[in-house]
N, C-alpha and C positions, 0 to 999 in steps of 0.2 A: 067353600068348603063342604057345600052340599054336593056340588057336581062331583067333586074328586071323591065323594063317598059313594057316591053313585057309582061311578067307573069302578072302584076297588071292590064294589058290591057284585057287579058285573062278571070281575073277572074271578072273585071267590063262586059264583054261581056257575060259570064255566069250567073252573077245575072240578068242582063236586060235580056236575053234570057229565064230566069227561069229553068235554067240547073244546076245551083251551086248545089253542094250535101253538101261538107265539105272542109275546110283547114287545113292543120296541119303545124305549126312552130316546128322546133326540132334541135339539134345540137346546144346548147346555146354556145355562145361565149364571153357572157357579164362576168364580172370581179364577180358578186353574180351568183353562180352557183345553189342556191335556187330553181330558176324558170327553169324548165325542158324544159317545152314545153308548147304551147298554142293550143288550140282547136278551131276552128272557124265554125259556122253555122248559118246560116239565120234564123230568127223569125219573129214572128209578134206581135207588142207590142202596145197596144192601137189602135190596126188598121193601124199602120206604121210598114214597113219593118225595120228591123235593123239587124246587126251583132252583134251575142252573142260571147264572148269571154270566154273561160275557160281556166284560167290560172294555169298551173299544178305546185305547187311548193311541194318541197320534204313532207314536212308535211301538207299539206293543199292544197285545190283547189278554187280559187277565180273566179265568174263570173261577168262579165263586159259587159252591151250593150250597143251600139254606132249606131248613125245613118250610114248607108250605105257608104256614102263619106268620111267621119268621119274615120270609121274603115279601110276602104282601105288606106287612108292616114297613118294610124298606122302601118298596115303592111307593107306599104314601109318605114318607117322608122327602124322598129323590122330587117327586110331582109337586111340581108348582115353586120350587125351590132350586135344586139345580137343574131341573129341565123343565122345559115349557112346552112341550109336546108329548103325548104318549099315546101308543096305536096298539090297540088289542084286537086280536083275530080268534074269532071262534067258528065253531062249524055251524052256528046259526045267525051270528051277525058281527060286523066290523064296528069296533066303538073309537073313537078318538077324542081326546080330551087335548084344548089349546088353551093356554094361557097368553094372555097379553101383558104389557110392561106392567101394568098395574096389579098384576097377579091376579086379573079377574079369569075366570075359566067358562070355556063353552062345550058343550059334548056332542058330538055327531055322530050318529046312527046309522049303519047303510047296509043293505042284505052281505051275508057272507062271500068271502071271496075265493075260501078255502073249501073243497068238498070233504076233503080226509085230511087227518093228522099224523105227524111222526110217531113212531112207538116210542114210548116214555122208557126207553132202554139206557144204560149206561155204561154199566160194570159187567155187562157179557161180556166175556173174551171174544176178540175177532176170529174168524174161521181163517186159519192159516192155509195157504197151499202147502208150505213146507212145515214140518212137526219134528219137535226134537225126541220124540219117541220112534220116529219112524226113519229118520235121519242120523246114523249113526257117526256120520262123518264130522257132524257138529262137535263132537266131544273131541275128535282129533284135532278140529281148527280151535280148540279153545272158547267156544260158545257154548256148549252144554257139558254137563257133568255126567259121571258114569251112570247115573240114574234116569238120565233122558231129559234133564230139567234144566232150562236155560239158566246160566248163570247171570247174577246181577250184573257183571261187567260184559257179558254179552249180549244184553238185552238190544243195545242199539243197532248192534250189526245183524243180529236177527230181524229187528224190523226191516232192515235195508235189504236182505235178503229177499223178504217176503215183497216189500214194495217192489224190487226190482222183477221177481216172476209174475207178479199182477201184470206189470207192464208187457213181459213178453207175452203172456198167454193174451191179453188184448190184441197184440199185433198178429198172433196166430190165429186168431177169429178173422182177420181180414185177410192174410196172407198165410194160406195154408203150405207146409213145408213140403210137402209129397211125401213119396215113401224113401225110405233109407237116406235122410236128408245128414249133409255133412254141415256142422257148425266149426266155426273157427273164432276164437275167442283171444284177442290179439295185446297183451298186456295181461295175463291173467294174474299173475301177481301169486298170492298164497292159494287162491283158486275157490274163495268162498262162493263167489257168484257163478264160477264155472261148474262147482259140484252140485250147487242148487238147482241150476239150470238143466243140467243131464238128468238128475234123478227125477224132477219135474215132467220132461219129455218122456224119459221110460218108464216111470211107474206110474205117475198120474194121468199122463196124455197117451200110454202106449205107443209111442213114437219109437221106431228103430233108429234111433238116432247114432250117428257117431261124432265124436269132439274131440277138437284138438286145443289145448292151451298154448300160445305162445309167449314166452317168458324169458329174458336176458340171465335172470341169476339161476346159476345151475345148482344151488340149494335148495331154492324154492321149487325148481323142475323135480329134482330127484325125492324130494317131500312128497308133493302132489302126486307123482307117479306111484310111489309105495303106498299112498292112502287108496288112490284108486284102485291099485291092486287087491289090498285088503279088503276093501266094501264090495268088491264083486264089481265094479264098473269096468268092463271089458273093452267097452268102446268109447273109452276117454282115455286120452293120452296128454303129457305135455312134452313140448321140446324148448331146449335151451337154446335159442335163436333171435336174432335181430329180426323183427318185423319186414323189414326191409327186404331181408333174405328169403322171406318164406314163400314158397310157391305152389298153388294148388292148382289143379284143372278144375277141380268144381267146390264152390262155396255156396250152399244154400242159404245160410245166415251168418253175416259178420259183425263181431260185436267187438268193440275198443274203446273201454272204459279208463278215463282219465290217461289217455295217450296224449304225452307232451307235445304241443306247439304242433309242427310240420307231421309228427308221427301219426296224429290223428288223421291228417289228410292222406299220409301213405295208406292208410289201413283203409278210408273211404275208397280210394283209387283202386284197390285192388279187390274191393267189394263189388266194384261197377263193373271193372275190367273181367271179373268171373261171373258176373252174370247173377249176382246173388239177388233172392227174392227180397230178402229183409237185411236191412243195415241199421245197426243201434251203434249209437255214437255218444260217449259224455266226453268233451273238451276239455282239455288242461292247458292252461298258459297259451299265450296269443303273442309271441313274439316277432314271428314274421312280419304281419300285418301293421302293428304298432310302428315297428322300425321303418316301414316304408311308408308310412301315412303322411301325407303334407293337406292339411284340411284346403279345401278351397271354396268353403260356404260361408256363410254366417256363423257358422258355429266356432270359426277360428277363435274367438277371443275366450270362449269358453274352454275351449280343449288345451289353453294353455297351463291349465290345471292337472297336473300328473295322473291323479286318480280318475277324473274325468276322460283324460285321453284313455287310459287303460280300459274304461267301461266301453266306450264307443269303438276302441279296435278290437274287443270281444264281441260287442255284436256286429260289426261288419264282418270280421274273421267267418263267424258263424252263420250270419244271415247269407254270404254269400257261398258256404258249404251247402246250406238247403237249396241255394237256386241251382247251384250246379249239379246237385242230384234230382232236382226237378227236370231240368235240361237234358239230364240222361236216362229220364224215364221213371223216375220215381214220386211218389206222394210223400210229402214229409211233414212232421211234426217237430216243432221245438218246445220244451215244458221244461219246469224244474223237476231235477229229480233230488231224492234224498242221496246226500253224499255218500258214495262207497269208502272215503277214506277221509282222515280228518282234514277237509279242506272246504271253503265256501263254494269251490267250481263244481256246481249241481246242475248244471245245464245238461238236458239230454237232447239228440237228435235223431228221431226214427225215420226209418225209410222204407215204402213198400211199394212194390212194382205197380207202375201205373203209365198211361200215355206221356209222352215227353211235354214240356211245357215250352212251347216255340220262342216266346219274348224272353224267357230265362235270362240268355246270353246277352240280350240288349239292356236288361235291367241291371245285370252286373257290370257292364261297360260304363253306365251312367253313375254307378255307386263308385266304380274306380277312379272315373273322372271329377266326381264331388271331391273326392279324399284324396286326389294324388296319388294313387296307387298304381304301380305299373303293372303288377299281376299279383295274383293269388297263387299260392304253392300248389294248390288243386290244380288248378286250371293247367301246369305246366304236366303235372301228372298226368293227365287226361288229355291232352295236346288241345285244349280248346284255345 
């Protein structure tokens, strides 16, 4: 108990001296093994210092906030009972406590591994690139009210919009659009992200961009064109057209979010052929490869399960898309993106101009051979 008391007192001292960085409880000894570890940091909530606990379960994370004294008491109860290891990081020293099977504790102290600490903020509003006060189109789109406040029903979409703009802004720092860029959004839907990007480029970045949204549904196109006109977005237009039929001599940025199956390939091919400096796609559905796939590897017994076969088809489809982009002179990134629709399909592929990757086509050929795939639709479109 004396060792545990010393550990808790070191935590108390670090918090009082404002040198506390973080604390981790690990090596679960509880009967319920689903709770793997607990991560603790200090935050400020409504002006009060608090300890924030992230409880990391196998399938989820839970965050709970407690006053300092209450939080330290909870740590004292967990240590030596539910968790056998505790690691405290401060600006002055790192302290570890370890319990053996007989619950005998040992304390280890070493020089601090951190030279700075995170700012203890929690409830400060995140700075948004798109704000309801300045973006009057958000009201027409049903995200904000007439007073410029984000509706409860529009919170999720508002976060999605700003996440999307953050991603695009990061891409622009790597690949400039140049003067008077032309941007094509294939499958623009109701235009949530199209309006936000145009707004960001014209008003935040001061880029003289023109933008067109391609959408099959005439009613949505009519709505978006009327909104663009009423908002004063003079160089934003929408066309009721199949993306396969759209032709443009110049595309500086090609965007296609949740274009279904081979529609994503059609959009990528158009971007590559037009020499787009930046291509951004969020694929949806992967029917072509799944139907063609006949696994020739040791994974064959695993892929007899439909759900696993579907996931493998998604990986192969999007992996080959990224490699084909690299073969044609793009640097790619594949990552999770907050879905812009009510769908779990939230993968995003971004591509910016770079030297071609010489062995990309060979890698694709090997993947196709392993999975019995005759061709990827994007290959046909590009003539590879």
